[in-house]
C-alpha positions in Angstrom: 58.8 -78.1 28.0 57.0 -79.1 24.7 58.5 -78.7 21.2 56.8 -75.5 20.4 58.0 -73.8 23.6 61.6 -75.1 22.9 61.5 -73.7 19.4 60.1 -70.3 20.7 62.8 -70.0 23.2 65.5 -70.9 20.8 64.3 -68.1 18.3 64.2 -65.7 21.2 67.7 -66.3 22.1 68.8 -66.1 18.5 66.9 -62.7 18.1 68.8 -61.4 21.2 72.1 -62.5 19.6 71.3 -60.8 16.4 70.4 -57.6 18.3 73.8 -57.8 20.1 75.6 -58.3 16.8 73.8 -55.4 15.2 74.8 -53.2 18.2 78.4 -54.4 17.9 78.4 -53.6 14.1 77.0 -50.2 14.7 79.6 -49.4 17.3 82.7 -50.3 15.3 84.8 -47.2 15.0 88.4 -45.9 14.6 89.5 -47.8 17.8 88.6 -51.1 16.2 90.6 -50.1 13.1 93.6 -49.1 15.3 93.5 -52.3 17.2 93.3 -54.3 13.9 96.2 -52.5 12.5 98.2 -52.9 15.6 97.6 -56.7 15.5 98.6 -56.8 11.8 101.7 -54.8 12.4 102.7 -56.9 15.3 102.4 -60.1 13.3 104.2 -58.6 10.4 107.2 -58.0 12.4 107.3 -61.5 14.0 105.7 -60.6 17.2 102.8 -62.4 18.9 99.6 -61.2 20.4 99.4 -61.6 24.2 95.9 -61.2 25.8 95.5 -60.7 29.4 92.6 -60.4 31.9 91.1 -61.8 35.1 87.7 -63.1 36.0 85.1 -63.0 33.3 87.3 -60.6 31.2 90.0 -63.3 31.5 87.5 -65.9 30.1 86.6 -63.7 27.1 90.4 -63.0 26.5 91.2 -66.7 26.7 88.5 -67.4 24.0 89.7 -64.6 21.8 93.3 -65.9 22.0 92.2 -69.5 21.2 90.1 -68.2 18.2 93.0 -66.1 16.9 95.5 -68.9 17.4 93.2 -71.3 15.5 93.6 -69.0 12.4 97.3 -69.2 12.5 97.9 -65.9 14.2 100.5 -66.4 17.0 98.4 -65.4 20.0 98.4 -66.6 23.6 96.4 -65.9 26.8 98.3 -64.8 29.9 96.3 -64.7 33.2 97.1 -61.4 34.8 97.7 -62.9 38.3 100.0 -65.5 36.8 101.9 -62.7 35.0 102.9 -61.3 38.3 104.4 -64.6 39.3 106.7 -65.2 36.3 104.6 -65.3 33.3 105.5 -61.7 32.2 108.7 -63.3 30.9 106.7 -64.6 27.9 106.2 -61.0 26.7 108.8 -59.7 24.2 109.5 -56.2 22.8 107.8 -56.9 19.4 104.6 -58.3 21.0 101.3 -56.6 21.4 99.6 -56.9 24.8 95.9 -56.6 24.8 94.5 -56.0 28.3 90.8 -56.7 28.9 89.1 -55.3 32.0 85.5 -54.5 32.6 86.2 -51.8 35.0 89.6 -50.7 33.6 90.9 -50.4 37.2 91.9 -53.9 38.2 95.1 -53.7 40.1 96.2 -57.1 38.5 95.8 -55.6 35.0 97.8 -52.4 35.9 100.6 -54.6 37.3 101.0 -56.3 33.9 100.6 -53.0 31.8 103.4 -51.1 33.7 106.2 -53.5 33.2 105.1 -54.3 29.6 105.4 -50.6 28.7 108.8 -50.6 30.4 109.9 -53.4 28.1 108.7 -51.3 25.1 105.7 -53.5 24.4 102.8 -51.9 22.7 99.7 -52.1 24.9 96.0 -51.9 23.9 93.2 -51.8 26.6 89.7 -53.0 26.1 
């Protein structure tokens, strides 16, 4: 691939990313505000944010957790399958659980949400 083709492709990719960010910006709504407020309230009362997911959603959740933690916000990623094998113990009452699922029907996600709610943990689903 020559230099012009490389630059053309790079600009195409950047344009696609810009379109995606514009779509994201245009779709921000009250749900986003509620999640942001829940995160702030959780951190203000000394809790942590726990993000869970499996598959590609888990990879996205892991990246979100790493980014939030890098800003000083106590945030961890908990793989949904590992949660069923003991990792649920890392969730405390003052925490916020953010469950990420493409379908919203993953059995592994439901198996994390139900006991978290029993503990009184606030849950948000994406």
